[in-house]
Every structure is written in C-alpha cells, then in structure tokens.
N, C-alpha and C positions, 0 to 999 in steps of 0.2 A: 793079240799082243797089244794092240793100241789101247783097247779098252782097260786092260790089266794095267798099264802105266798110267792111265788116267786115274785109276782107282788108288794107285799108289801116291800120285801128286795130290789127290784129295785127302789121304790119311796124313801126308807130310805138312800140308799147309793149312792156314787158317780158314775160317768159313765165307771169307769174302773172295775167294778164289772162283773164277768162272772156268767150268771144264767144258771143252768143246772137241770134237773130233770132226775132220774133213775127208771126205772119200768120194771118188768118183761114182756117179749115179749109174753103176752097172749091175746087172742081174745078181751076178755070184756075190757081190758085197752085199747088196741089198737083202739077199736071201739069208746070209750070216747074221747080220745085224738084226733083222726081223725076229731072230729066235731070242735075242735078249733086250728087245725094244722096251719092254715094260720096266725093266730092271734099269735101263739107261735113265729113263724118265725119273724114277725113285732116286737114283744117285744125282740127278740135276745135270746130265752131261747132254750138251746141245749138239745136234748133228748138223753139219753142213754137207749138203749133197751137190757136187758140182756136175753140171750138165755138159754134153758135149760143146755147146755153144759158148760155154764159160759163165753161163748164169748160174746162180746158186740158190738152191731150195733150203729152207731151215726147218727142221724139227726139233722141238723141244716140249717140255712139259709146260702146262698153262702157267705155273708158277714162275717161269723164266720170262714170261711176256714183258714184265715191267723193266728188266736190264736189257732185254733185247731191243725194246722201244728207246731206251735212253742211248744206247749205242747206234740207233738209227737203222737197225738191221730188219725192223719190221715196221 
C-alpha cells in the first residue's frame, strides 16, 4: 500500500518531488520490499530502514546520491 501511494504522488506532482519510504528493518518487511526493489530504484523511491537502536540505513538508486548528499543524508 505504501508503494502504491508513493506512485500516486509521483503521478500527481512535478519531477522535483523526492519520493521516500521508511520502515522498521524487520525480516517480514525486508522480504516484501526485496521483491520490488529494482522497480523502486527505477521509480527513484528512496528507502529508509530504521534499526532497533534508531539508526537509519538508506537504500537508493545511484542517481539519487546527489540529492542525498545535498540533504546531508550520506
């Protein structure tokens, strides 16, 4: 559902929109997302994975590195 909503936002807004999703880093969610991960990259959706200790791991297509650096996220 989260991915569908992001796709709707992407259709309704301009190209400067940054699409991102955040989820707890648990096996059940990782498994579901892994099945569409290449599509997420093609759509430019940035993934934030929240660890138990509150740390955040970021997964994104390489073409998103510039914006992630600009935002001081990597």
